[in-house]
RODO-2510 file (C-alpha; in nm, 4 decimals, decimal comma):
residues 482
     n   res          X          Y          Z
     1     m     0,7532     1,3767    -3,8118
     2     n     0,9122     1,0442    -3,9071
     3     i     0,9400     0,7408    -3,6798
     4     f     1,2989     0,8182    -3,5900
     5     e     1,2211     1,1765    -3,4894
     6     g     0,9208     1,0481    -3,2911
     7     g     1,1421     0,8079    -3,1010
     8     i     1,3899     1,0878    -3,0185
     9     y     1,1015     1,3077    -2,9013
    10     m     0,9603     1,0331    -2,6751
    11     e     1,3043     0,9572    -2,5314
    12     t     1,3607     1,3274    -2,4527
    13     l     1,0190     1,3586    -2,2940
    14     n     1,0803     1,0468    -2,0887
    15     k     1,4093     1,1883    -1,9593
    16     l     1,2293     1,5060    -1,8598
    17     v     0,9609     1,3106    -1,6737
    18     l     1,2299     1,1087    -1,4929
    19     s     1,4042     1,4320    -1,3905
    20     v     1,0838     1,5717    -1,2470
    21     n     1,0112     1,2419    -1,0790
    22     d     1,3602     1,2286    -0,9196
    23     f     1,3293     1,5839    -0,7981
    24     i     0,9826     1,5306    -0,6393
    25     w     1,0867     1,2084    -0,4591
    26     t     1,4458     1,2939    -0,3664
    27     y     1,4117     1,6544    -0,2549
    28     i     1,0515     1,6929    -0,1481
    29     l     0,8525     1,3824    -0,0772
    30     i     1,0993     1,1633     0,1168
    31     a     1,1918     1,4485     0,3449
    32     a     0,8256     1,5401     0,4009
    33     l     0,7267     1,1794     0,4752
    34     i     1,0073     1,1334     0,7259
    35     v     0,9512     1,4724     0,9007
    36     l     0,5757     1,4242     0,9262
    37     g     0,6176     1,0639     1,0283
    38     l     0,8438     1,1693     1,3175
    39     y     0,6038     1,4536     1,4071
    40     f     0,3054     1,2209     1,4168
    41     t     0,5045     0,9656     1,6144
    42     v     0,5825     1,2196     1,8856
    43     k     0,2356     1,3825     1,8910
    44     t     0,0623     1,0438     1,9295
    45     n     0,3138     0,9414     2,1934
    46     f     0,4464     0,6581     1,9766
    47     v     0,1056     0,5125     1,9002
    48     q     0,2498     0,2471     1,6678
    49     f     0,4405     0,0906     1,9549
    50     r     0,2096     0,1562     2,2551
    51     y    -0,0940     0,0022     2,0898
    52     f     0,0716    -0,2855     1,9086
    53     k    -0,1017    -0,5514     2,1141
    54     e    -0,4342    -0,3648     2,0775
    55     m    -0,3991    -0,3763     1,6991
    56     f    -0,4064    -0,7546     1,6971
    57     r    -0,6978    -0,7623     1,9397
    58     l    -0,9004    -0,5273     1,7200
    59     l    -0,8111    -0,7206     1,4046
    60     g    -0,9464    -1,0402     1,5632
    61     e    -1,2568    -0,8546     1,6799
    62     g    -1,3099    -0,7120     1,3322
    63     s    -1,3010    -1,0553     1,1724
    64     s    -1,5349    -1,2246     1,4168
    65     k    -1,8064    -0,9715     1,4958
    66     e    -2,1387    -0,9589     1,3178
    67     a    -1,9924    -0,6806     1,1011
    68     k    -2,0331    -0,8909     0,7914
    69     q    -2,3944    -0,7933     0,7682
    70     e    -2,5558    -0,7509     0,4299
    71     g    -2,4033    -0,4451     0,2559
    72     k    -2,1449    -0,3716     0,5245
    73     v    -1,7647    -0,4057     0,5334
    74     s    -1,5979    -0,5327     0,8515
    75     s    -1,2787    -0,3778     0,9855
    76     f    -1,0928    -0,6958     0,8984
    77     q    -1,2187    -0,6774     0,5385
    78     a    -1,1147    -0,3086     0,5130
    79     f    -0,7717    -0,4167     0,6379
    80     c    -0,7585    -0,6797     0,3671
    81     i    -0,8568    -0,4358     0,0931
    82     s    -0,5727    -0,1990     0,1827
    83     t    -0,3262    -0,4843     0,2356
    84     a    -0,4279    -0,6247    -0,1026
    85     s    -0,3222    -0,2979    -0,2660
    86     r    -0,0025    -0,2617    -0,0600
    87     v     0,1132    -0,6204    -0,1046
    88     g     0,1966    -0,6476    -0,4753
    89     t     0,4719    -0,7615    -0,7054
    90     g     0,6996    -0,5023    -0,5412
    91     n     0,7138    -0,7158    -0,2258
    92     i     0,8853    -0,9857    -0,4343
    93     a     1,0587    -0,8131    -0,7271
    94     g     1,1068    -0,4733    -0,5701
    95     i     1,2940    -0,6006    -0,2630
    96     a     1,5327    -0,7948    -0,4886
    97     l     1,6017    -0,4801    -0,6842
    98     a     1,6656    -0,2897    -0,3584
    99     v     1,9164    -0,5483    -0,2354
   100     v     2,1025    -0,5480    -0,5682
   101     a     2,1039    -0,1678    -0,6156
   102     g     2,1478    -0,0603    -0,2527
   103     g     2,3056    -0,3588    -0,0890
   104     p     2,1890    -0,5396     0,2289
   105     g     2,1900    -0,2124     0,4252
   106     a     1,8893    -0,0893     0,2232
   107     i     1,6748    -0,3394     0,4204
   108     f     1,7542    -0,1565     0,7487
   109     w     1,6400     0,1782     0,6094
   110     m     1,3289     0,0097     0,4699
   111     w     1,2461    -0,1165     0,8215
   112     l     1,3138     0,2200     0,9767
   113     i     1,0878     0,4139     0,7397
   114     a     0,8084     0,1612     0,8009
   115     l     0,8337     0,2141     1,1809
   116     i     0,8260     0,5936     1,1373
   117     g     0,5644     0,5985     0,8632
   118     s     0,3177     0,3820     1,0480
   119     a     0,2295     0,6830     1,2635
   120     s     0,1311     0,8709     0,9459
   121     s    -0,0786     0,5719     0,8453
   122     f    -0,2604     0,5908     1,1755
   123     v    -0,3410     0,9608     1,1334
   124     e    -0,4642     0,9426     0,7710
   125     s    -0,6767     0,6325     0,8344
   126     t    -0,8361     0,7747     1,1505
   127     l    -0,9158     1,0958     0,9581
   128     a    -1,0744     0,8893     0,6837
   129     q    -1,3002     0,7274     0,9411
   130     i    -1,3931     1,0553     1,1062
   131     f    -1,4906     1,2238     0,7764
   132     k    -1,6424     0,9158     0,5999
   133     v    -1,9874     0,9347     0,4406
   134     k    -2,2709     0,6882     0,4077
   135     d    -2,2937     0,4795     0,0897
   136     g    -2,6192     0,2952     0,1215
   137     n    -2,5646     0,0476     0,4129
   138     a    -2,1899     0,0852     0,3746
   139     f    -1,9433     0,3763     0,3961
   140     r    -1,6856     0,5406     0,1800
   141     g    -1,4216     0,8091     0,2369
   142     g    -1,0554     0,8928     0,2079
   143     p    -0,8322     1,1963     0,1523
   144     a    -1,0664     1,3656    -0,0944
   145     y    -1,3452     1,3486     0,1601
   146     y    -1,1495     1,4895     0,4525
   147     m    -1,0085     1,7621     0,2263
   148     e    -1,3630     1,8649     0,1391
   149     k    -1,5224     1,8285     0,4807
   150     g    -1,2265     1,8983     0,7084
   151     l    -1,0534     2,1713     0,5114
   152     n    -1,3543     2,2959     0,3086
   153     k    -1,1463     2,2637    -0,0060
   154     k    -1,3324     2,0495    -0,2535
   155     w    -1,0997     2,1540    -0,5362
   156     m    -0,8167     1,9966    -0,3444
   157     g    -1,0208     1,6723    -0,3075
   158     i    -1,0989     1,6662    -0,6785
   159     t    -0,7316     1,7189    -0,7694
   160     f    -0,6388     1,4297    -0,5398
   161     s    -0,9187     1,2159    -0,6852
   162     i    -0,7963     1,2640    -1,0389
   163     l    -0,4376     1,1791    -0,9500
   164     i    -0,5171     0,8624    -0,7515
   165     t    -0,7668     0,7397    -1,0104
   166     i    -0,5014     0,7695    -1,2894
   167     c    -0,2234     0,6158    -1,0748
   168     f    -0,3992     0,3318    -0,8987
   169     g    -0,7055     0,2704    -1,1079
   170     f    -0,5311     0,2639    -1,4421
   171     v    -0,1505     0,2716    -1,4609
   172     f    -0,0471     0,0736    -1,1525
   173     n    -0,2995    -0,1966    -1,2446
   174     a    -0,1404    -0,2141    -1,5903
   175     v     0,1991    -0,2527    -1,4213
   176     q     0,0776    -0,5401    -1,2078
   177     a    -0,0739    -0,7136    -1,5125
   178     n     0,2516    -0,6655    -1,7030
   179     t     0,4496    -0,8379    -1,4287
   180     v     0,2103    -1,1341    -1,4216
   181     s     0,2186    -1,1861    -1,7974
   182     l     0,6039    -1,1780    -1,7963
   183     a     0,6269    -1,4191    -1,5042
   184     f     0,3897    -1,6725    -1,6608
   185     s     0,5493    -1,6351    -2,0041
   186     n     0,8951    -1,7075    -1,8536
   187     a     0,7846    -1,9837    -1,6132
   188     f     0,5280    -2,1719    -1,8194
   189     g     0,5459    -2,0285    -2,1695
   190     v     0,1874    -1,8896    -2,1415
   191     n     0,1014    -1,6487    -2,4214
   192     k     0,0767    -1,2939    -2,2937
   193     l    -0,2552    -1,2297    -2,4692
   194     v    -0,4045    -1,5409    -2,3061
   195     m    -0,2785    -1,4279    -1,9666
   196     g    -0,4111    -1,0772    -2,0272
   197     i    -0,7607    -1,2059    -2,1194
   198     v    -0,7732    -1,4294    -1,8116
   199     l    -0,6716    -1,1431    -1,5826
   200     a    -0,9137    -0,9007    -1,7471
   201     i    -1,2065    -1,1439    -1,7082
   202     l    -1,1256    -1,2144    -1,3423
   203     t    -1,0883    -0,8419    -1,2758
   204     g    -1,4237    -0,7675    -1,4374
   205     l    -1,6028    -1,0378    -1,2421
   206     v    -1,4818    -0,8884    -0,9148
   207     i    -1,4980    -0,5108    -0,9683
   208     f    -1,8456    -0,5113    -1,1211
   209     g    -1,9655    -0,6699    -0,7952
   210     g    -1,9008    -0,3551    -0,5916
   211     v    -1,7112    -0,3003    -0,2649
   212     q    -1,8719    -0,6014    -0,0906
   213     r    -1,7387    -0,8451    -0,3526
   214     i    -1,3962    -0,6719    -0,3459
   215     a    -1,3916    -0,7125     0,0332
   216     k    -1,4822    -1,0791     0,0204
   217     v    -1,2192    -1,1603    -0,2456
   218     s    -0,9518    -0,9661    -0,0571
   219     e    -1,0509    -1,1390     0,2663
   220     i    -0,9795    -1,4736     0,1095
   221     i    -0,6692    -1,4058    -0,1003
   222     v    -0,4656    -1,1843     0,1345
   223     p    -0,4547    -1,4021     0,4511
   224     i    -0,3978    -1,7286     0,2632
   225     l    -0,1314    -1,5921     0,0250
   226     a     0,0518    -1,3869     0,2864
   227     g     0,0442    -1,6774     0,5311
   228     l     0,1765    -1,9247     0,2742
   229     y     0,4563    -1,6906     0,1667
   230     i     0,5542    -1,6272     0,5273
   231     l     0,5578    -2,0058     0,6065
   232     v     0,7906    -2,0757     0,3100
   233     a     1,0222    -1,7895     0,4259
   234     l     1,0169    -1,9284     0,7835
   235     f     1,1072    -2,2784     0,6483
   236     i     1,4032    -2,1283     0,4669
   237     v     1,5140    -1,9282     0,7747
   238     v     1,4858    -2,2326     1,0045
   239     t     1,6773    -2,4579     0,7650
   240     n     1,9530    -2,1911     0,7455
   241     i     1,9325    -2,0813     1,1074
   242     g     2,3116    -2,0973     1,1515
   243     q     2,3535    -1,8223     0,8882
   244     l     2,0854    -1,5930     1,0300
   245     p     2,3114    -1,4022     1,2742
   246     g     2,5501    -1,3313     0,9861
   247     v     2,2623    -1,1968     0,7723
   248     f     2,1519    -0,9587     1,0495
   249     k     2,5106    -0,8446     1,1011
   250     l     2,5446    -0,7900     0,7265
   251     i     2,2255    -0,5748     0,7153
   252     f     2,3190    -0,3552     1,0145
   253     t     2,6890    -0,3134     0,9355
   254     s     2,6137    -0,2252     0,5768
   255     a     2,3410     0,0215     0,6815
   256     l     2,5603     0,1899     0,9490
   257     d     2,8964     0,1827     0,7693
   258     f     2,9631     0,5528     0,7963
   259     r     3,3017     0,5098     0,6229
   260     s     3,0960     0,4767     0,3068
   261     v     2,9795     0,8346     0,3450
   262     s     3,3135     0,9571     0,2108
   263     m     3,2688     0,7243    -0,0873
   264     g     2,9270     0,8685    -0,1615
   265     t     2,7579     0,5272    -0,1449
   266     m     2,5710     0,5522     0,1859
   267     g     2,3354     0,8213     0,0645
   268     g     2,2369     0,6113    -0,2305
   269     m     2,1796     0,3043    -0,0098
   270     m     1,9600     0,5047     0,2316
   271     l     1,7635     0,6557    -0,0567
   272     i     1,6962     0,3151    -0,2146
   273     g     1,5897     0,1539     0,1171
   274     i     1,3693     0,4515     0,2153
   275     k     1,2135     0,4732    -0,1323
   276     r     1,1396     0,0998    -0,1361
   277     g     0,9791     0,1197     0,2104
   278     l     0,7613     0,4132     0,1042
   279     f     0,6583     0,2547    -0,2266
   280     s     0,5796    -0,0657    -0,0512
   281     n     0,3763     0,0375     0,2548
   282     e     0,2328     0,3678     0,1117
   283     a     0,2187     0,5160     0,4640
   284     g     0,1115     0,8827     0,4424
   285     m     0,0524     0,8712     0,0683
   286     g    -0,3255     0,8796     0,0806
   287     s    -0,4144     0,5363    -0,0693
   288     a    -0,4925     0,3172     0,2303
   289     p    -0,7404     0,5687     0,3843
   290     n    -0,9842     0,4957     0,1044
   291     a    -1,0108     0,1396     0,2308
   292     a    -1,0000     0,2386     0,5978
   293     a    -1,3108     0,4552     0,5555
   294     t    -1,5245     0,1577     0,4431
   295     a    -1,4999    -0,0219     0,7830
   296     d    -1,8025    -0,0447     1,0134
   297     v    -1,6491     0,0365     1,3561
   298     s    -1,7626     0,2060     1,6760
   299     h    -1,4635     0,4438     1,6957
   300     p    -1,2365     0,5852     1,4237
   301     v    -0,9220     0,5027     1,6193
   302     k    -0,9991     0,1335     1,5917
   303     q    -0,9489     0,1350     1,2131
   304     g    -0,6541     0,3749     1,2432
   305     l    -0,4835     0,1166     1,4599
   306     i    -0,5734    -0,1736     1,2314
   307     q    -0,4398     0,0127     0,9243
   308     t    -0,1199     0,0859     1,1154
   309     l    -0,0791    -0,2890     1,1499
   310     g    -0,0955    -0,3081     0,7703
   311     v     0,2289    -0,1162     0,7423
   312     f     0,3996    -0,3699     0,9724
   313     t     0,2451    -0,6621     0,7757
   314     d     0,3622    -0,5292     0,4406
   315     t     0,7116    -0,4093     0,5186
   316     i     0,8365    -0,5615     0,8443
   317     v     0,6915    -0,9046     0,7634
   318     i     0,6375    -0,9736     0,3908
   319     c     0,9173    -0,7590     0,2475
   320     s     1,1537    -0,9008     0,5121
   321     c     1,0564    -1,2553     0,3969
   322     t     1,1856    -1,1749     0,0482
   323     a     1,4965    -1,0080     0,1895
   324     f     1,5869    -1,3180     0,3952
   325     i     1,5138    -1,5520     0,1023
   326     i     1,7678    -1,3595    -0,1078
   327     l     2,0309    -1,2857     0,1577
   328     l     2,0396    -1,6533     0,2659
   329     y     2,1161    -1,7425    -0,0966
   330     p     2,5010    -1,7535    -0,1089
   331     d     2,5227    -1,6650    -0,4764
   332     y     2,2831    -1,3704    -0,4882
   333     q     2,5656    -1,1300    -0,5798
   334     a     2,7366    -1,3552    -0,8321
   335     t     2,4274    -1,4370    -1,0443
   336     g     2,4034    -1,0940    -1,2116
   337     l     2,0263    -1,1256    -1,1704
   338     s     1,7873    -0,8726    -1,0171
   339     g     1,4146    -0,8357    -0,9662
   340     i     1,1837    -1,1318    -0,9974
   341     e     1,4592    -1,3456    -1,1640
   342     l     1,6818    -1,3112    -0,8552
   343     t     1,3953    -1,4084    -0,6182
   344     q     1,3092    -1,7101    -0,8360
   345     a     1,6749    -1,8221    -0,8439
   346     a     1,7089    -1,7793    -0,4664
   347     l     1,3974    -1,9730    -0,3893
   348     t     1,4839    -2,2477    -0,6286
   349     s     1,8173    -2,2918    -0,4548
   350     h     1,6375    -2,3220    -0,1207
   351     i     1,3481    -2,5498    -0,2029
   352     g     1,4203    -2,6902    -0,5460
   353     p     1,2605    -2,6460    -0,8888
   354     i     0,9150    -2,5902    -0,7365
   355     g     1,0496    -2,2518    -0,6182
   356     g     1,0052    -2,0956    -0,9602
   357     t     0,6523    -2,2241    -0,9888
   358     f     0,5685    -2,1056    -0,6382
   359     i     0,6963    -1,7516    -0,7134
   360     a     0,4968    -1,7427    -1,0392
   361     v     0,1793    -1,8348    -0,8508
   362     c     0,2579    -1,5797    -0,5767
   363     i     0,3141    -1,3108    -0,8404
   364     f    -0,0280    -1,3887    -0,9930
   365     l    -0,2128    -1,3742    -0,6627
   366     f    -0,0173    -1,0770    -0,5253
   367     a    -0,0752    -0,8869    -0,8474
   368     f    -0,4440    -0,9788    -0,8736
   369     s    -0,5083    -0,8777    -0,5129
   370     s    -0,3355    -0,5443    -0,5846
   371     i    -0,5482    -0,4877    -0,8954
   372     v    -0,8639    -0,5403    -0,6933
   373     g    -0,7487    -0,3116    -0,4075
   374     n    -0,6171    -0,0471    -0,6478
   375     y    -0,9426    -0,0435    -0,8386
   376     y    -1,1400     0,0310    -0,5236
   377     y    -0,9301     0,3369    -0,4520
   378     g    -1,0286     0,4614    -0,7983
   379     q    -1,3955     0,3731    -0,7416
   380     s    -1,4124     0,5658    -0,4126
   381     n    -1,2687     0,8755    -0,5741
   382     i    -1,4833     0,8482    -0,8904
   383     e    -1,7894     0,8450    -0,6575
   384     f    -1,6483     1,1551    -0,4841
   385     m    -1,6410     1,3418    -0,8146
   386     s    -1,9712     1,2103    -0,9511
   387     e    -2,2643     0,9943    -0,8238
   388     k    -2,3560     0,8864    -1,1767
   389     k    -2,3506     0,5084    -1,2081
   390     s    -2,2740     0,5348    -1,5785
   391     i    -1,9463     0,7105    -1,5095
   392     l    -1,8459     0,4425    -1,2563
   393     n    -1,9247     0,1723    -1,5151
   394     i    -1,7085     0,3527    -1,7776
   395     f    -1,4253     0,3607    -1,5217
   396     r    -1,4690    -0,0138    -1,4613
   397     v    -1,4456    -0,0863    -1,8303
   398     g    -1,1371     0,1327    -1,8537
   399     v    -0,9724    -0,0646    -1,5696
   400     v    -1,0369    -0,3950    -1,7422
   401     c    -0,8920    -0,2544    -2,0674
   402     m    -0,5815    -0,1253    -1,8926
   403     v    -0,5252    -0,4681    -1,7332
   404     l    -0,5401    -0,6219    -2,0834
   405     f    -0,3155    -0,3445    -2,2254
   406     g    -0,0589    -0,3876    -1,9441
   407     s    -0,0418    -0,7617    -2,0017
   408     l     0,0612    -0,7106    -2,3644
   409     t     0,2851    -0,4045    -2,3655
   410     q     0,4868    -0,1656    -2,1558
   411     v     0,5339     0,2073    -2,2265
   412     d     0,8036     0,3432    -1,9962
   413     i     0,6852     0,7024    -2,0087
   414     v     0,3378     0,5953    -1,8824
   415     w     0,4892     0,4207    -1,5739
   416     n     0,7187     0,7134    -1,5055
   417     l     0,4391     0,9669    -1,5378
   418     a     0,2435     0,7582    -1,2851
   419     d     0,5278     0,8006    -1,0378
   420     v     0,5095     1,1802    -1,0816
   421     f     0,1317     1,1750    -1,0336
   422     m     0,1734     0,9551    -0,7269
   423     g     0,4288     1,1944    -0,5834
   424     l     0,1967     1,4927    -0,6361
   425     m    -0,0907     1,2953    -0,4838
   426     a     0,1192     1,2166    -0,1729
   427     i     0,2231     1,5803    -0,1318
   428     i    -0,1397     1,6989    -0,1394
   429     n    -0,2338     1,4305     0,1122
   430     l     0,0564     1,5193     0,3494
   431     i    -0,0501     1,8886     0,3504
   432     a    -0,4025     1,7804     0,4400
   433     i    -0,3133     1,5455     0,7218
   434     a    -0,0608     1,7935     0,8632
   435     l    -0,3452     2,0490     0,8900
   436     l    -0,6093     1,8019     1,0169
   437     g    -0,3893     1,5829     1,2346
   438     k    -0,5114     1,7507     1,5526
   439     f    -0,8463     1,5745     1,5149
   440     a    -0,6748     1,2336     1,4944
   441     f    -0,4754     1,3194     1,8093
   442     m    -0,7932     1,4198     1,9965
   443     a    -0,9710     1,1066     1,8798
   444     l    -0,6869     0,8967     2,0116
   445     d    -0,7082     1,0783     2,3493
   446     d    -1,0873     1,0115     2,3488
   447     y    -1,0304     0,6392     2,2789
   448     a    -0,7570     0,6147     2,5478
   449     n    -0,9714     0,7933     2,8070
   450     q    -1,2655     0,5599     2,7479
   451     k    -1,0391     0,2551     2,7827
   452     k    -0,8955     0,3928     3,1052
   453     a    -1,2505     0,4456     3,2339
   454     g    -1,3142     0,0730     3,1864
   455     i    -1,5147     0,0942     2,8659
   456     k    -1,4212    -0,2143     2,6716
   457     d    -1,5712    -0,1008     2,3406
   458     p    -1,5230     0,2781     2,3098
   459     v    -1,7844     0,4663     2,1072
   460     f    -1,7075     0,7877     1,9217
   461     s    -1,9183     1,1035     1,9135
   462     a    -1,8198     1,4064     1,7090
   463     s    -1,9346     1,6324     1,9942
   464     n    -1,6466     1,5126     2,2092
   465     i    -1,3953     1,6671     1,9743
   466     k    -1,3661     2,0457     1,9935
   467     g    -1,3868     2,2234     1,6601
   468     l    -1,4876     1,9100     1,4651
   469     e    -1,7489     2,0041     1,2010
   470     n    -1,9014     1,8676     0,8774
   471     v    -1,9091     1,5086     1,0187
   472     e    -2,1833     1,2868     0,8796
   473     c    -2,1526     0,9516     1,0547
   474     w    -2,0594     1,0319     1,4136
   475     q    -2,3384     1,2448     1,5508
   476     e    -2,4829     1,1446     1,8866
   477     n    -2,8245     1,0810     1,7342
   478     s    -2,6903     0,8931     1,4335
   479     e    -2,7378     0,5250     1,3916
   480     k    -2,4779     0,3200     1,5759
   481     t    -2,2074     0,2178     1,3352
   482     a    -2,0651    -0,0905     1,5016
***
């Protein structure tokens, strides 16, 4: 086969992969995520709204308690690990693409899917806590673990583990690295190889330190970076406060312009907004539960609520910051730009030339935090499949190599295949949480009943939940886990 024929073959294969990807996301996954999100919302009696204040109280408690003991991960650190993975370059570049491709109305549908999907996040993260296992002084768990212990289907857990390891551990980390190298090459003229080596070294220093080092790095990067980005966005909103009502009107009128149904544009706008919301917050997709399971808490519902807050943080707060930065930029439609270039142009117009530099730094830190968080999802699932330290070290080396590879090159078919694997991974997880959701509902009732009885710090026992079996960490005679 000559080079030309090879190129034709790869192009055909890539088109086939894209077709499969579009089918999975458009006709199966989005519908399943919305239907299950609504189901979980009703069954939990709108947990994401009723316990909103409690989420913040628990987050503060998780960052201040003596949970940062040697070898343990606090609930706040677990929140930071999952948020590190959620909050990536998509929060900056992806939202710009959504606004250009779907119009301002796409932001409304992004918000809506986050509000619905946060109930799914509560269920999957609570289940991860219920079925977690001990890992020395710490814990680990996630969908693979509750598939094995809750459904007695280890094959299902192994299939999920393979998919999430490929997607998050390897390919998505290469994508993050690719975005960083491009941003620094464009902003500062930094050689891609140099940027790749720097990223690979930093990644290796963190991931070879285990979950405790990952937790500590995430705990530092995520709050500082997210806080700084939010402050810049607030400054832009305040300085353009007169235009803000018009921006909200534009978002809602564009989203609810039912006249566009006849033109065939509303469906595309909804799809783009919903897809962007799902890709961004990952609610129900089975990734965040891997971080949720690491937390040292007295009741599974605590971490379920904290992880629900992560969906709000990612989509309602950080993605909205990018949306307002762009929509308050008068020329965002006329520039012909999209993605990271549009965000850079918008920020530069608001705060001057430093805007481009600020976005480049944000891209670096957002991407690096995602690489660290994504890696841990792979580690947790590698350990599910094998306890051998040598296999974990091989995986770590592979992650570092993929970060370097992603910094230097981009192979479209690899990224598109990752979307297919991620879709399949999410479908498997949705089936599992639909079957096991009853245990999360009963755990929520147990938590609510203890709070009503005046117990300030509810403690969970597996014996309180009818039909709950194969639970390692929540037996009455087990060591207290808070």
